[in-house]
Every structure is written in structure tokens, then in C-alpha cells.
C-alpha positions, 0 to 999 in steps of 0.5 A, spaced: 856 643 175 863 643 173 865 645 166 871 642 162 868 635 163 871 629 159 867 624 155 868 619 160 865 623 166 859 625 161 858 618 160 858 616 167 853 622 169 848 620 163 849 612 166 851 610 159 857 608 155 863 613 152 861 610 145 854 612 146 856 619 148 861 620 142 855 618 137 851 624 140 857 629 139 858 626 132 850 627 130 850 619 129 843 616 128 844 610 132 842 613 139 835 613 142 831 620 143 831 619 150 838 617 151 840 623 146 836 628 150 839 626 157 846 626 154 845 633 150 842 636 157 849 634 161 853 637 155 849 644 155 849 645 162 857 644 162 858 648 156 862 642 154 866 643 147 869 637 144 876 638 141 876 637 133 882 632 134 878 628 139 871 628 135 875 626 128 879 620 132 872 617 134 868 619 128 874 618 123 871 625 120 874 632 121 867 636 119 872 640 114 871 640 106 877 642 102 875 647 096 880 648 091 879 654 087 883 656 081 882 664 081 879 666 088 879 673 084 874 671 079 867 674 080 864 667 078 868 663 083 867 669 089 860 668 088 860 660 088 865 660 094 860 664 098 854 660 097 858 653 098 861 656 105 854 659 107 851 652 106 857 649 109 856 653 116 848 650 116 851 643 115 856 644 121 862 643 116 868 648 116 871 650 109 879 649 107 880 654 102 885 653 097 887 658 092 891 655 086 892 661 082 892 657 076 888 661 071 893 661 066 896 655 063 903 654 065 907 647 067 908 651 074 901 652 075 899 644 073 904 642 078 901 647 083 894 644 082 897 637 083 901 639 089 894 642 092 892 635 092 897 632 096 896 638 101 889 636 101 890 629 103 895 631 109 889 635 112 885 629 112 878 633 110 872 629 109 871 631 102 873 636 096 870 640 091 874 643 085 872 649 082 876 651 075 883 649 073 886 644 069 879 640 070 876 645 065 880 644 059 878 640 053 884 636 053 886 635 060 893 633 062 894 625 063 898 627 069 893 631 072 888 626 071 892 621 074 893 625 080 885 627 081 883 620 080 887 618 086 885 623 090 877 621 088 879 614 090 881 616 097 877 622 098 870 624 096 871 629 090 866 633 087 868 637 081 864 643 078 865 643 071 863 639 064 864 632 065 870 629 062 871 621 061 878 621 064 876 623 071 872 619 076 870 624 080 862 626 081 861 632 076 856 638 077 855 641 070 852 648 068 848 649 061 854 652 058 852 651 051 844 653 052 847 660 055 850 661 048 844 659 044 839 664 048 843 670 048 844 669 041 837 668 040 835 674 043 840 679 039 837 676 033 830 677 035 832 684 036 834 685 029 842 684 029 845 680 023 852 681 024 854 679 031 861 677 034 863 673 040 869 675 044 872 673 051 874 666 053 880 661 052 879 657 046 882 651 050 877 651 055 870 647 055 866 653 057 868 657 051 867 651 047 860 650 049 858 657 049 861 659 043 858 653 039 851 655 042 853 662 039 855 659 032 850 654 031 844 659 033 847 665 028 849 660 022 841 658 022 838 665 022 844 669 019 851 669 017 857 667 021 863 671 020 870 669 023 873 676 023 868 678 029 871 672 033 876 673 038 877 668 044 882 670 049 881 670 056 875 671 061 877 678 065 876 685 064 882 687 060 881 681 055 874 685 053 878 691 052 883 688 048 878 684 044 875 691 042 881 694 040 883 689 036 876 689 032 877 696 031 884 696 029 882 691 023 875 694 022 871 688 024 866 691 029 860 688 028 853 690 030 852 686 036 857 682 041 856 676 045 861 676 051 863 670 055 861 673 061 860 680 064 867 681 066 869 681 059 863 685 057 865 691 062 872 691 059 869 692 052 864 697 054 870 701 056 874 700 050 868 702 046 867 708 050 874 710 049 873 710 041 867 714 042 862 709 041 856 708 045 853 701 047 848 699 045 847 705 040 853 703 036 854 696 038 849 692 042 852 687 047 850 681 051 853 676 056 853 669 057 854 669 064 851 674 070 856 676 075 855 680 081 853 688 081 852 688 073 846 691 074 850 697 076 854 698 070 853 703 064 849 701 061 846 695 065 848 689 062 843 684 059 846 677 061 844 670 063 843 668 070 846 660 071 843 660 078 849 659 081 846 659 088 843 652 086 849 650 083 853 651 090 847 647 093 847 641 088 855 641 089 855 640 096 849 636 097 852 631 092 859 631 096 855 630 103 852 624 099 858 621 098 861 623 105 855 620 109 854 614 104 846 616 104 841 617 098 840 624 098 835 627 093 838 629 087 838 637 086 837 638 078 841 645 076 835 650 073 836 652 066 839 659 065 835 665 065 835 671 060 836 677 064 834 683 059 837 690 061 840 696 057 846 693 053 842 689 048 839 695 045 832 692 047 829 699 050 833 703 046 830 700 040 823 701 043 824 708 045 
């Protein structure tokens, strides 16, 4: 049979209507199984490939999801983007990745995020997932909130962040405070009393919650000391800088909680440059597992937030909004403590 058939010609061959063929192409449910099989056979035999434009005109859908990321170089975002993309492929959706590069706070970056919202509207995507950026702030800029709410009103939007009352989007949350609590409890259980906290910007919800989990837990069983705390940012260099500052002020504690594995790696390097070993001289444990942290020297004790389930939950919620269907809710599993070498457990045992 001939290739390059039109939808109208397929309808004629299948002895049905053009609208029925369109519903089969767009995986609509309102088609009998026998009719669907008959149409699908004709489509397969002729290698029919409907254009995305034609499909979107009929279904009002593009099968495209916009993924807005504040820093695609951040290992946390890399793993989450990969997870969401993998699930999207299985669900026959494509990803439009928009990297705003707005990890640092500036007026220009705020405008860049708002500009991205306008780009998304022009692309006629079916839904939006937002990872990081202004929405993670403790005090969200009112202009940003207005623009994000406008986006959510017009396009189904899911935000992977802690809930904020000024935003009307659907939120997918992680157990941020619990991660700070768990990792501090583990260090205390290993006998450390003087414990510090490094990394994370103070104006971001993630930092606030993890730090509060750390501070409250430490205060229950030991003494919290402000001199052991440095809140700066989330990257390797910030871990390095924090250690330099602690050493320069003679404020190095027995153990450190880091905001994530990247900061921990920078801290280990800085300690090494001062001839200090982890965990012999300073124990160290992280609040957030990043890929490949099991290959550092020493291997990092950390918290696994089950990001694979996080990505699945975010996409499931978004598809729920897009399809207006009731889908089973996927709760985010509780964090898991991964005990390795940097906390000193094995060192103490030996």
C-alpha cells in the first residue's frame, strides 16, 4: 500500500470518520477496541507519521512539557532532569529544557526567570515543571509570584519545592528538615558533641529547613555554637571557602554537617590542604546525596532523598493536571541514611 497517506485517506480505508482517526492518533479513549485496531493496522502498514502540528491542532496538545531549571550544572538538578526525561519518553512526551542559570540572586536573574515564563507560554506546551530558582526563596519576590501564578492559571504547572502560600501551583516537597535531623543524630550517636554546619544560602527554604533540623537536634543533646556555622552556597568552592574561614578563626569543630555532597567534597579538599584528614581530624556528613559520592576519598556519609521517586511524583501530578484525570498519588519516601566512611563510624570501629 502507499505511504504518506493523509488522515482523510486513512478514514476512508478504515470506513470511519476523520475525527475517529484523530482520536486514535492522539490516544483518546472514546474509540471502540475493534475500530482502534482497524485504524492502527492501516497506520502501521503505511508507516504513517502524523505531524506534530496536525496533532496539536486536533487535540489541542503538543505532547511537550517545559522543564525550567535554575542551574542545569547542579548535580541535584542533573539527576532529577534525567529522571523526568526518562519517564516522559515512556509516556510519549518530549521535554523542552529551559536553563535560566539564575542560581545567584540578582535583579537580572529575576527578570530572566520571568522572561522564561513568557517563552513557555509562546511554545504552547502542555505543562510545566519548575526546579529551583526564585520559587525556592524564603521571601519570594511579589512580581515573580504574580507571573508564576499567571503561568499556572494558563498552563498546568508543578513546582518541585517547599510549599509557598503566595503561589497557586501544585508543589512536590522533599523532607528537608528531616534530612538535617537524621544526619545530626548520626553524628551525635558517634560521640561528637562539637558539630558545625556549612553550605547553603540563608535566604533559601532548603537551607532554612535543613539547618533548623540540625540546630534543633544538636541543641537537644549537646550545645549549639554559632561560630561553627557558615551559610554561603551549594557548590564545591563554598565547602572549600567555609573550611578556610573556620580554620582562620580557629573554629574548627569535631564534626561537620554539609548542606549537600558538593559542599562536602570542597570541605574535604580544604581540610586536606591543611594536612587534616576526614574523619580522623574532622568527621563529615552530608544532607543530600549526589551522584558518584561513593567514589570520593573518603566515601561520603549522606542522605538519599529518593530523587527517582521525586521525579516520578512531579510528572505524575503534572499529567494529572493535563489529563484532568484522577491518578494515584505517589508519596515521596522518607530520606534514607547512607553510612560510609566520612562520618567516622568505621574509623571508630577499627
